[in-house]
N, C-alpha and C positions, 0 to 999 in steps of 0.2 A: 486674449486673453483665460489661459492654462487653470485649467481646472487642482486645486490640491486633491491629496488624497486622504481621508480621515484617515487620526491619529486612533487605535484600540487604545482601549481603554487599561485601569492598570489590572483587571480582573481578568479579562479578554486575554492580553500577555501571559499571564500564570499560566493561564486553559495550556493556551498553543507553545507557550514556548519553558518560562526561566522558573515556569511550576510544572515543568514536563514528565513524565516518570515514568516507570514502566512495571508495568501493570503484572506483579508474578504467584498473585492469590483472586481467583474474582469470586462473586454473593451467585447464591442461586439467584438471582434479579433478574429473572426474564429479559432479555433483550428483543426485540419487536421486528416485523418484517418493515416496518414501517417504520423502525430508527435506524435495521441500517438500508433499506432504500433510501432514509435523507442524508450516508456517510457518500454516496455515491453521486447524488444528487448538489452537492456540488463540489468532491472532488474531478469531478469531469470539466468545471468549469479553468482553472491557471494552462495559463498556454503552454506548448508541450510544440516542436520543431512539424511547421507544418499544417498544422491544425493534425497530427496522425491519428495521438491519440491511443498506444497499443497498449495500455495497459490493461487487461480484466482482469474477472476475480471470481472466485466460487466462494460462497459462505460454509461455508461448514456446519450444519448443530442436528442432521439427526443422526444415531444414535451407533447403525448403521454406516452412514461415512464418517462418526467420531470416532468410531475402531476401527477401519483404517488407515483415516490418516495417523493417527499413535504410531501403525505400524510403521511412517514410516518419521518416526522422530527420532533423533538425537535421545539421550539417557536421558542427558537432564535438563532439556522438553515435555517428558514424557507429565509429567504432574500434575505442571503448573494449564499441560495443555486440557484435561481430562477436569480440571476444576473452571471453566472457561467455559463459558454458554453458546460462542459462535467462534468459531477459529475461519480466518480471510485465504485462499488461501491467493494469494495474486501471482498473476501472471503475464508472460507478456503474446500477443495474438499475433504467429511467425507468420501471416495471412492480411497484416493491420492494412497494405494496402490497397486492398481492394474497396475498402471505404474512401478514398480516400475521395474517388468524385459528387463524394456527401460533401466530405468535409471538407474537401477546399476547392468547389463549384466550376471556384477562375481559373483554376489551376490541373485539371482529373488527368492531363497527360504524365502530372507526373505517377499515375498509378503504371505506366507501361514505365516508367526509367526506373522502377526500384524491381520492377519485375524481371528487367534482364541486369542489375548489378546491385548484385550482395553484396559487393564491398559497406555502398551507400543504403539496400535496407538492413544489415545489422547493427553501424553505425546509431542509426535511429530507438532500430530498438531498445541496444545496450544502454542509448542515451539517456533516452525520454520515458520506457519503462521504469527505471528507476526513481525518475523525478516524481510521476504520476505515484508513483508509492507512498515518498515522500510527504505530498499533495492526501493521498489519504489518513495516513494519519491526523497529519494536522484538522482534516475533514473528520474524523470518529472524537477528538478528541469536543472536537467544537460541539458537535450536536450532545456529548454530554459522557462519552463514552470511556474507559478505558484501556487501551495498548499494550500487548506484550507483544510487538516484532518478535519476530524469530529469521536464524539464519541456517541454523542448528537441524535441518536432515535433508534425507539421503535421492535429493531433487529425479534422479534417475528414477530411482523406483518409482516413488511423488509424478513425477508427469509417466507411468507407464500406464497406472492406478488407474489414478482420476480422465490425464488427457491420453489415450489408447490411441489416438492421432494421429501426435504428433504438432496440432494446427497453436496449441499453445503452450507453453514452458513458466515454468514454476521462476519464480526469481524472492519469493519472499513471504515467510506464511504470518498473519499476528494473530494473535488469539485478542477477543474480541469483548464487551461486559465493565459490569460496573465493582467497583475496586472491592477484593476480600477483606480476608485479615491476614490485618499485619502486609498488605500488599508492595508494601518500598524501601526497594533494600535502599543502607543511607547516603544521604545525597555521596557522590563521591565529586572532588576536585573541578576544574573545568581553568585551560589555561585564558587566562588575560592575553589581552593585545599586543603587551613587546612579547610572546611570542606566537605569536600568530599575526599579526595586520603590519602591510609597510608603506610605506606611500609612495608613491613615480607618479 
């Protein structure tokens, strides 16, 4: 007999999906270390290929860190980032394979295979990093925090500043906090199943 997965109630579905919005302003309500830790405590569980888990996160919240971050943000993202109590830099660890003996103990030899196969290494990183970034956004919403993901930043200068050894590479920047005044733009349309689904 197989176990049935539970269905989320309407409140949970709205929090994660139908009511999910990008926050453009944030309140002054602090975000605690425990809240931030709870995001990762959820985001780490969904699957990745061979359990490789290449995503890494830097929570930027000090004045010095925020000033550094703002210098790399695109013009249209500076104001909203200034209001966020925390901004997360989501990055991939280019040396993620060193953890394979711990994360995939029944196949530790995959580490050596990835060390010698740049194409396979890069395909795992490019697929699973963004996959985990999606999990991260859902986890933040699940613990009651608003998010504002942004690709508008200078990746090269940000990486040189925050990751000078080159081991981590940024893929997304996410403002995190509690919604501020008029945080949401009007909801834009979504494509329906007639435009997006096919059946084979």
